[in-house]
Phi, psi and omega in degrees: 000137179273177178300317180297321177295321178298317180297320178296317180294320178299314177298316181298317179295319176301316178297316179296323178293318177297320178296321179296314178299312179304312181299318178299312182293314185294317180297318179297313181295319182298313180300312185289317181292321178293314184292319186269335189220003182052044177233139171275167179299320181291324175296317178299316181302316180294312180300318179297314179300318179294323183295333183276006179273348177047060174093350181265160177273167174229133175293151176304319179299323177292321174299318180301316178294318182296325183263359180057046178241161172287164177302315181292321178295323180292320178299317177296318179297315180298320177302311181298315178295325176292317178299329177277357178079018183268339173213167179228153176258145180228128177287139177289128181292327182277329184225098186301344177278338183282139178232125177259158176235149180216144178287136178270170175300321178296320177295320179294320177298313180296323176296318179297326177286323184279333185302315179299322177297312179304308184297317179296313182291323177298313177299317179297316179294322178292323177295320176296317180292327180293336176277356178259116187308323182290330185265339185306319180297323178292318179298316177300318177297320178298317179298332180274354177292142179293144179291143176289147181253000000 
């Protein structure tokens, strides 16, 4: 194997390690959020993203990026959350094709109930990963990231 091949393998191994950490965290969060709050990880992510808008709307396309979903998957998700009364859609006054989403009081309440579960399970999953030699360097790197303001 040449130097270029070694570099490709190192990147591929890094990607596999990142995917393993993501899978561990997501599976733990999915179980806990479903069991305790009847929310999926992606539903939690959408409610969390909307809660950080501080009274502003978010376009469905912005939600798609925040949740790493396709436009059609996001539309289906928004419909489900709207039917549950957790968010509402608002037509854009300037662009009739644009649709905004906004967290409802019920969505904010459910998110408030789910957030401690999310934070606890995330911490537990990271602690578990930190005890795994292959994952520990990634967890260490996450801990060194600056906190968002």
